[in-house]
C-alpha positions in Angstrom: -2.5 2.3 8.8 -3.8 5.0 6.6 -6.8 7.2 6.9 -8.8 9.0 4.2 -11.0 12.0 4.7 -14.6 11.0 5.5 -16.0 14.1 3.8 -15.8 13.7 0.1 -17.8 14.3 -3.0 -20.3 11.5 -3.6 -18.9 8.6 -5.6 -20.6 8.0 -8.9 -22.6 4.8 -9.3 -20.2 3.5 -11.9 -17.3 3.7 -9.4 -19.4 1.9 -6.8 -20.1 -0.9 -9.2 -16.3 -1.3 -9.7 -15.8 -1.4 -6.0 -18.1 -4.3 -5.6 -16.1 -6.7 -7.7 -12.9 -8.6 -6.8 -9.9 -8.0 -8.9 -6.2 -8.9 -9.3 -4.5 -12.1 -10.1 -5.4 -15.4 -8.5 -8.7 -14.2 -7.1 -10.3 -17.2 -5.4 -14.0 -16.8 -6.0 -14.7 -20.0 -4.0 -11.5 -20.2 -2.1 -10.3 -23.2 -4.1 -8.4 -26.3 -2.8 -11.4 -28.5 -2.0 -13.7 -28.0 0.9 -15.1 -29.5 4.0 -18.7 -30.1 3.2 -22.0 -29.0 1.7 -22.4 -25.7 3.5 -20.7 -22.5 2.5 -19.5 -19.7 4.7 -18.0 -16.5 3.3 -15.0 -14.4 4.4 -15.1 -11.0 2.8 -12.4 -8.4 2.3 -12.3 -4.7 1.9 -9.0 -3.3 0.5 -7.7 -1.1 -2.3 -7.3 -3.5 -5.2 -7.0 -0.7 -7.8 -5.4 2.7 -7.6 -2.2 4.1 -6.0 -2.3 1.9 -2.9 -3.2 -1.3 -4.8 0.3 -2.8 -4.3 -0.6 -3.1 -0.6 -4.2 -4.2 -1.2 -3.3 -7.0 -3.6 -0.8 -8.4 -1.2 -3.5 -8.5 1.4 -5.9 -10.1 -0.9 -3.5 -12.8 -2.1 -2.5 -13.7 1.5 -6.1 -14.2 2.6 -6.7 -16.2 -0.6 -3.8 -18.5 0.4 -5.2 -19.0 3.9 -8.7 -19.9 2.6 -7.3 -22.3 0.0 -5.2 -24.0 2.7 -8.1 -24.2 5.1 -10.4 -25.8 2.5 -7.7 -28.3 1.4 -7.3 -29.3 5.0 -11.1 -29.5 5.6 -10.5 -27.1 8.5 -14.2 -26.5 9.2 -16.1 -29.8 9.3 -19.1 -29.7 7.1 -18.3 -26.3 5.6 -16.5 -24.8 2.6 -15.1 -21.3 2.8 -15.6 -18.9 0.0 -13.5 -15.8 -0.2 -15.1 -12.6 -1.5 -12.6 -9.7 -1.9 -14.0 -6.3 -2.8 -12.2 -3.1 -4.0 -12.7 -0.1 -1.6 -10.2 2.0 -3.7 -8.9 3.4 -0.4 -11.9 5.7 -0.4 -14.3 5.9 2.6 -17.4 6.4 0.5 -16.6 3.4 -1.7 -15.9 1.5 1.5 -19.4 2.3 2.7 -20.8 0.7 -0.4 -18.6 -2.4 0.1 -19.8 -2.7 3.7 -23.4 -2.4 2.7 -23.0 -5.1 0.1 -21.1 -7.6 2.2 -23.2 -7.1 5.4 -26.3 -7.9 3.4 -25.1 -11.3 2.4 -26.5 -14.1 4.6 -23.4 -16.3 4.4 -20.8 -13.7 5.4 -19.5 -14.1 8.9 -16.2 -12.1 8.8 -14.2 -9.5 7.0 -10.4 -9.1 6.7 -9.7 -5.4 6.2 -9.4 -2.5 5.8 -6.0 -1.0 4.8 -7.1 2.6 5.5 -8.4 3.6 8.9 -10.9 6.1 7.7 -12.4 3.4 5.3 -12.7 1.3 8.4 -14.5 4.1 10.2 -17.1 4.1 7.4 -17.5 0.4 7.5 -17.4 -0.5 11.2 -21.0 0.2 12.1 -22.5 -1.8 9.2 -20.6 -4.9 10.1 -21.1 -4.5 13.8 -24.9 -4.1 13.3 -24.9 -7.4 11.4 -22.7 -9.1 14.0 -20.0 -9.7 11.4 -16.5 -9.7 12.8 -14.0 -7.4 11.2 -10.2 -8.0 11.6 -7.8 -5.4 10.2 -4.3 -6.3 9.3 -3.3 -2.6 8.8 -5.4 0.0 10.5 -3.4 2.1 13.0 -5.9 4.9 13.9 -6.3 4.7 17.6 -10.0 5.9 17.7 -11.1 2.8 15.8 -10.8 0.7 19.0 -10.5 3.3 21.8 -13.0 6.0 20.7 -12.5 9.7 19.8 -11.6 10.8 23.4 -8.7 8.2 23.9 -6.1 11.0 24.1 -7.7 12.4 27.2 -7.8 9.0 28.8 -11.5 8.4 28.2 -11.1 5.1 26.3 -14.4 3.5 25.1 -14.6 0.7 22.6 -17.0 1.8 19.8 -17.7 -1.6 18.2 -17.4 -5.0 19.8 -17.0 -6.8 16.5 -13.9 -4.9 15.4 -10.3 -6.2 16.0 -6.9 -5.6 14.6 -3.6 -7.5 14.4 -1.5 -4.3 13.8 -0.5 -1.9 16.5 -1.7 1.7 16.7 -0.3 5.2 16.0 -0.2 5.8 19.7 2.7 3.4 19.6 4.1 4.1 16.1 4.5 7.8 16.4 6.3 7.8 19.7 8.5 4.8 18.6 9.7 6.9 15.7 10.3 10.0 17.9 12.4 8.0 20.3 14.4 6.4 17.6 15.3 9.8 16.0 16.1 11.4 19.3 18.3 8.6 20.5 20.1 8.5 17.1 21.3 12.1 17.7 18.6 14.1 15.9 17.4 16.7 18.3 15.4 18.9 16.0 12.7 17.9 13.5 10.3 19.7 11.2 6.9 18.0 10.6 4.6 17.9 7.6 1.3 16.2 7.4 -1.4 15.8 4.7 -4.3 16.9 7.0 -6.0 13.5 6.8 -6.8 11.7 10.0 -3.9 9.2 9.7 -1.3 11.8 8.8 -2.3 14.4 11.3 -2.8 11.9 14.1 0.5 10.3 13.5 2.4 13.6 13.5 0.6 14.7 16.7 1.7 11.5 18.5 5.2 11.9 17.1 5.5 15.6 18.2 4.2 14.9 21.7 6.9 12.1 22.3 9.7 14.0 20.6 9.1 17.0 22.9 8.9 14.7 25.9 12.3 13.3 24.9 13.8 16.8 24.9 13.7 17.4 21.1 12.6 20.6 19.3 9.9 20.9 16.5 11.3 23.6 14.3 8.4 23.9 11.9 4.9 22.4 11.6 3.6 22.4 8.0 0.7 20.9 6.2 0.0 19.9 2.6 -3.1 18.7 0.7 -3.6 15.2 -0.6 -2.7 15.0 -4.3 -0.2 18.0 -4.1 2.7 17.7 -6.5 4.7 20.9 -5.8 6.2 21.2 -2.3 8.5 24.1 -2.9 6.5 26.4 -0.6 6.6 24.0 2.3 10.3 23.3 1.8 11.1 27.0 1.7 9.5 27.5 5.1 11.3 24.5 6.6 14.8 25.0 5.3 15.7 28.1 7.3 14.8 26.3 10.6 17.7 23.8 10.0 16.0 20.6 11.2 18.0 17.4 11.5 15.1 15.5 9.8 11.6 16.0 8.4 8.9 13.8 9.9 6.0 13.2 7.4 2.5 12.1 8.3 0.8 10.6 5.2 1.3 8.1 2.5 3.9 7.5 -0.2 2.2 9.2 -3.2 3.0 12.5 -1.6 5.9 11.5 0.6 8.1 10.3 -2.3 8.0 13.5 -4.3 8.4 15.6 -1.1 11.6 13.7 -0.3 12.9 14.2 -3.9 12.1 17.9 -3.9 13.7 18.4 -0.4 17.0 17.1 -1.6 16.8 19.0 -4.9 16.1 22.2 -2.9 19.1 21.8 -0.7 17.3 20.3 2.4 19.6 17.3 2.6 18.2 15.7 5.7 16.3 12.3 6.1 12.6 12.2 5.6 10.9 9.8 8.0 7.3 8.6 8.0 5.1 5.8 9.3 3.8 2.7 7.6 2.1 4.9 5.1 5.4 5.4 3.2 6.9 1.9 3.8 6.6 0.5 0.3 9.0 0.2 -2.7 6.9 2.8 -4.5 8.1 5.5 -2.1 11.7 4.8 -3.2 10.7 4.9 -6.9 9.0 8.3 -6.4 11.8 9.7 -4.2 14.6 8.8 -6.5 18.3 8.0 -6.0 18.8 10.6 -3.2 16.2 8.8 -0.9 19.1 6.8 0.6 18.9 7.5 4.3 15.2 8.1 4.4 13.3 6.2 7.2 10.0 4.6 7.9 8.4 2.6 10.7 6.1 -0.3 10.1 4.2 -2.7 12.4 5.9 -5.9 13.5 9.2 -7.4 12.6 10.3 -8.0 9.0 8.4 -10.9 7.6 11.4 -12.5 5.9 13.4 -12.5 9.1 10.8 -14.3 11.3 11.1 -18.0 11.9 7.3 -18.1 12.3 6.9 -16.7 8.8 9.2 -19.0 6.8 6.4 -21.4 5.8 4.1 -18.6 4.8 6.8 -17.0 2.6 7.5 -20.4 1.0 3.8 -21.2 0.4 3.1 -17.7 -0.9 5.9 -17.9 -3.4 4.9 -21.4 -4.5 1.3 -20.3 -5.1 2.4 -18.2 -8.0 0.8 -14.8 -7.1 2.2 -12.1 -9.4 2.0 -9.5 -6.7 4.3 -9.3 -3.6 2.7 -10.0 -0.2 3.9 -6.5 0.6 3.8 -4.9 4.0 0.6 -6.4 5.2 0.5 -9.8 3.6 1.6 -11.7 6.7 -0.8 -9.7 8.9 -3.7 -10.5 6.5 -2.8 -14.2 6.5 -2.9 -14.1 10.3 -6.2 -12.2 10.4 -7.7 -14.7 8.1 -6.5 -17.7 10.1 -7.8 -16.1 13.4 -11.2 -15.9 11.7 -10.9 -19.4 10.3 -10.0 -20.8 13.7 -13.0 -19.1 15.3 -15.3 -20.4 12.6 -13.9 -23.9 13.2 -14.9 -23.7 16.8 -18.4 -22.5 16.1 -19.7 -23.9 12.7 -19.3 -27.7 13.0 -22.7 -29.2 13.6 -24.5 -26.1 12.5 -26.7 -26.1 9.3 -27.0 -22.4 8.8 -25.7 -19.0 9.7 -27.8 -16.7 11.9 -27.1 -13.9 14.4 -26.3 -16.3 17.2 -23.7 -18.0 15.1 -22.1 -14.7 14.1 -22.1 -13.5 17.7 -20.4 -16.8 18.8 -17.7 -16.2 16.1 -17.1 -12.6 17.4 -16.7 -14.0 20.9 -14.3 -16.8 19.7 -12.1 -14.2 17.9 -11.9 -12.2 21.1 -10.6 -15.3 23.0 -7.8 -15.8 20.5 -4.5 -16.8 22.1 -2.2 -18.3 19.5 1.0 -17.9 17.5 0.8 -16.8 13.9 3.1 -15.8 11.2 3.7 -12.4 12.8 4.2 -13.8 16.3 1.9 -14.0 19.3 -1.7 -13.1 18.6 -4.2 -12.1 21.3 -6.5 -9.1 21.8 -7.0 -6.7 24.8 -10.4 -5.3 26.0 -10.5 -2.8 23.1 -9.9 -5.4 20.4 -6.3 -4.2 19.9 -3.4 -6.6 19.4 -1.3 -7.2 22.5 1.8 -7.4 20.2 3.5 -4.0 20.2 6.5 -4.8 18.1 7.6 -2.2 15.4 10.5 -1.9 13.0 12.5 1.1 11.7 13.5 0.8 8.1 16.1 2.8 6.2 16.5 3.2 2.4 19.9 1.7 1.7 21.2 1.2 -1.9 17.6 1.7 -3.2 15.9 -0.7 -0.9 14.2 -0.6 2.5 16.4 -2.3 5.0 15.5 -3.0 8.7 17.7 -1.1 11.2 15.9 -1.6 14.5 13.1 -3.9 15.7 11.8 -3.3 19.2 8.8 -3.0 21.5 7.7 0.4 22.6 
C-alpha cells in the first residue's frame, strides 16, 4: 500500500531524531517473554507510528511485537533471544531513509518488517539490500518495488533480492476493483488521484481494466496531498454523470472528498484501494459515506479460521490499538522471518554477511500457512496469494461484500 512522493523538502534533524525511536503502547524493547539463549538478534520495523497513518502503523508494530514475544517464550531460536526494534518513519520517504540508515548500521539486525508506504520502501530498499538484511512488507502494493520500473511494458526485473512482501500488488488490486464495479452494473466512472506514486499507479491500473471490461471513464481529475477543498474537482466531475468515483490515494483526503461529493449533489459511491480502508475514512466522510467502497488485500482477518488464534492472542495481550488492516500480515511477515532465523542461527555465535545471506535465502524458500493463508514467494519476491476483498460502508462500518482471487 501507499506511496509518498520521493522529492520532498529535507527533514529537519529534530524530526529525524523522533523517527529513530519506537513509540506506542506495549513497545517491546527486547521482545519480552523470555528468550532462547545468550545471543541477541534484532528484528527492526519501519512504519508510521505517529501522524495521520499511525492507526495502521501501530497495528503493525503491535502484531510484530506479539510474534516476537511468542517466539522468545517458546525458545523458537535455540541459543538466541530476539529483540524487536520498531522505528517511526512517519510515512515519509526522507525519514524512512534515516530509519534505514540507522537500522542497517546495527550489527545484530538481520531483518525488517515494513514498510506501510511503498515510496518509503523505495527509499529504504537499497540500504537494507546492501547490508544483506531481509525486508518483508505486510502492506506495500507498488508493483515496481519487486518488478522494476518497466514492469508495465513486460520488462520485469527484480531490483533487490532481499525484498519480499506478503501483500499483493496494485497490478491486481486496481483491476479487481474495476471488474467488481463493472459487474455490479456501474458502467461509467470518474477517477481522481493525489498524484503520488500509489494513487496515480492504482488509478492507472483501474482505468486500464475498466476500459477493457467495456466501461467508460467520464473524467480524470487530480488533487494535491493535503487538499481540503474539493469543490473544483467535484464541479468538473458532476456534469459527466458517472456511476461512481474511483479514488487513488489515502483516507486523509478521500474522506473529505466523499463528504463534499454528497454535499455537492454528487450522490454516487466513492471507491478506493487499501489506502482508504480504515475506520478513519468513515469518520472523515460522515454519515453519508454509506455505500462507499474499498478494496484491501486478503480476506477479512476476523473471518479466517487461520486467524482465530492470532485475534485471540492479540486481544489477550492488551494492546490499546487495533491490529487494523495490516496486523495479521505483519504477524505473518514476522513469523516468516523468525522461521528463517530458526533455520540459520542455531549453532552460530555471531551475525555476519554469510548469516544474513542465508536468512534471505531461507525467506525465499518459504512455503507455509500463516494467519492470512498460504505464504510463499515467486521469483520477484511477491506473494503467490492473490486474494482481495471488497468492503462497503454499511451502517457506519466497513463490511466485506466480496472476497475473491483476481
